[in-house]
N, C-alpha and C positions, 0 to 999 in steps of 0.2 A: 270384775264387778259389773253387774248389769246396770244399764242406764235407767231402767225402770223395772220394777217388780210389782205385779198386780195379781190379785186373787179374782178369778172368774167365778162369780157367786151365783149359784142356782137357787139357794135358799131351801135346799132339801137337807137330809140328814148329814150327808158327807161334807158338802161344802159349808154347811152350818157349823159342823164340828171343827172344820179347819179354821173358820173365822173365830170361833170361841177359843181354840188353841192359841191363836195369835193374840187374842185379847187377854188371855190368862198369862201370857208371857212364856208359854212352853215352846213356842216357835218365834223366830225373829220377826220383826214387823215387815210388812210389805208397804209399798208406797201408796197403794190405793186398792180398793175393791170395786169391781164393776158388775152390776146386775143387768143382764139383757132382758128387757121386758117385752113380751109378745103382745101384751094387752089383753090376754085371755087367761091369766093365772087365777087360781082361786083366791078369794080374799085373804085367807089365812097366810098365803105366801107373801102378800104385800105387808101384812101385819108383822110377820117374822122378819122381813127385810127391814122394816122400820126399827124393830128391836135391835137387829144386828148393826144398823147404822149408828145407834146410840152406843152400843158396846165398843165398836171400833173407834168411834170418835173419842171415847175415853182414853185411848192409847194413841191418839193423834193420827188415825188413819181415816181418810174420807171414803165413804161409800157413795158411788155415783150410779144413777140409773140411766141407761141408754135405751132408745127404742127407734125403730124405723117405721112404726105404724101399728095399727091394731089388726092382728091376723084375721079375726072373725069379720070385722068390718070390711077388710079387703076381700074376703070371700064373697061378701054381699055386694061387690062392685065398687070397692074402694079405689085408691090411686094405683094399686098394684095387684097382681094376681098372686094369691097365696098358694104356693105349691106344697100341699101336705100329702102324706102317703095314704090316701084314701083307698079303701078296698073297692074293687070294681067288679061289675057283672055285666058282660056283653053277651046276651042270648045264652046264658048259662055258662059262659067261659069266664072263670074267675081270675083276677089279677090284683095288682096294687100299683098305684101311681107313684111317681118318683118323689122322693123327699128332698125338698130344697129349703124348707122352713127353718131348719136349724141354722143354716148358713145365712139366710137372708134376714132373720129376725133376732138371731143371737150373735153369731160369729162376726158378721160384717159390721154391725153397729159397735160391737166391742172393739174390734180392730180399728175402726174409725176414731173411736175415743182415745185409744192408745196412741195413734198417730198424732192426734191433736195435743195430747199431753206431752209427747216428745217435742213437738214444735214449741209449746209454751215454755218448757224447760230450756230449750236451746235459746229462745229469745231472751230469757232471763239472764243468760250468760253472755250473750253477744249483742252487738248493735243490731237494731231492727233493719238496718240497710243491707245486712248480709242475707244471702239466700238461706232458706231453711228447708232442709231435705232430710228424709230418712235414709241416711247414707249406709254404705256397706259395713262400716264399723259399728253400727248401732246394735246393742244387745238388750233384749227384753226377755224377762222371765214371766211366764204365766203359770200360776199355781192353780191346779185343778183338784177338785174334791172327789177323786176316784179312790175307792177302798180296795183292799187286797182281793176281795171276791170279784173285782171288775178289771183284772189285769188285761183281759182280752180287749178292753176298750182303750188301752194306751196307744196313742198314735202321735206322730209329729204334728206340730201346729202348721196349718196351711200357709201362714205368713212366714216368709223366709227369715225375718228378723226376730221372730218370737220363738223361744224354746220352752216347751211344756215341762212342768215339774209336777210330781205327784207325792206330796209330803206324807199323806196317809199310808200310801203303799210303802214308802221308805220306812215308815214306822211299823209296818206289818199289821195295820189295823183293818179289820173287816167292818162291815156295816153294823153288825151286832156289837163289836168293840166300841164303835162310835156312840151307839146308844147307851152302852154301859158307862162310858166316859162322861157323857152328859148327865146321866142319872146320878152318878157318884158325886158330882159337883152341884146337884140340884139346879141344873140349867134347863131351860126350855127344850123340849124334844120336838123338833119340827115334823110336820107331816110331809107326805110326798110332794115334790115340787115339779110341776110340768103343766103344759097347757091343758085346759079342761077338755078340749076336743081332740087331743092327741090320739090317733088310731092305734098307737102302740100300747095303750093302757091294757092291763090285764083285767080279768073279771073281778078280782078283788077291788080294784079301784072303781070300776063302774058300779059295783055293789055298794061301795062306800058312799059314792055320790048319791045313789038312789035312797039309801037308808039314813044317811046322816047329813047330807047337803041338798035338801030338796030344791032350793033355788038353782044350784049348779046343775042338778039333774034335769030340771025343766029346761035349762039353757041348752045342754048337750042334746037332749031329745029333740028340741026344736031345730037346732042346726042340722042334726042327722036327717030329719024329715025333709027339710028344705033342700038338702043335697039332691033329692030325687024329684024336686019340683022344677019350676022355671025361674027360680030366684037367682041362681048362680049361672054365670056364663060358663063356668068350668064344666057344667053338666053337658052342655051342647058340644063343647070342645072334646070331651072325653068319649062322647057317644056311648055312655055306659050308665047304668045305675050305680050310684056311689053310696058307700056306707062307712060309718065310723068303726063298726065292730067287724072283726075278722071273719065272723060267721057269714057275712053277707046278708044279714037280717036287719030290719029296723031295730034301733037300739032298745026301744020300749017293748019289743017282742022277744028279746033274747032271754034264754033261760040262764039266769044269773045265780042259780043255786050253787053252793060249793060242791066240789067233787065228792066230798063225804056225803052231802045231802043227796047226790045223784048216785052214790054207791060206786064212784069211779075214782081213778087217779088221773090227774091232769098233767100233761106234758106240754101244754100249749101256751102257758103264760110267757109273755115276751119281755115285759118290762116291770121291774120292781121299784126303780127309783129314778125314772126319767131317762129316756133313751138318748137324748141329745148330748149328754156328757158335759153340760156346762154347770 
C-alpha cells in the first residue's frame, strides 16, 4: 500500500475525466489532487480547476495548487529564466530551444509538495524530535490522465520514490471515450489545458485563441513580438530570432487557415491536449 496517492491534475479532458471518475466513485479515492500552475493558463483552466476542487472536496479529497512563479513574467526578467522550446532562426538556420518549463513549472513544484505532504504525515505519526526524511521504503503513487491514444507518452516518474499510474489506459479509454463519458453524465467538458504561449500548440489552438479568445490572442501575439525585441535577456543569449510558431513567422502573420481551406492535408500538428503530460 502506498504511503501517498495523488492525482497530477492538468485540468484538461483526460485528467478532468480522471478526477470526475474518482468523484463519481468509479475509481477509489486518492489522498489529494495537485495542480501545477505556470501562471499563464487560460482563464477557463482556472475556472475548471475551481469546479473540480468542489467536486473532489465533496468526496473528501483536497485539490491543492502549487507554483514556482509566473512563466511569462520570468521571461520578462523575473526571478528565474523560463526555458521554453521556442523556435529559433539564426541567419536562416532553423532550430528549437531546449524545453525545461515542464520540469521547472510543473514537475518540480508538484514533487516538492508531495515531499512536504510526506513530512506532514510522518510528523503526525511520530514525535517532532525525530528526523523526518523521504526514506528508501517510501512509496508514492502518481495518477496521470493519459488516455489510450497517448501510450507513447507513458514513462517512469523522474523521482525515485514515485511510481506513475495511468488509470484511463488501464480502462482502455481514449480521449474521445473520455468526452463521451462526460457527455453521458452531463458533466462539464473541459477545453484544452496548457500554457497560452506553449510553442507546441497546433494551428487549431492558435486559431481558437484568435477567433474565440481575443484577450488571450492579444497576449500571445504581444509575447511573440517581444521575443524579437530587446525586452527579453533570452534573445541576446540565444543570438537568434525567436518565435512561438513552428513556421518561424510572427504569430499574427501566420496563415492559420485549416488544411481544408488551403486544399491541403496537414501532418504537422504536434499537440492535441497539452504536451507536458501533467
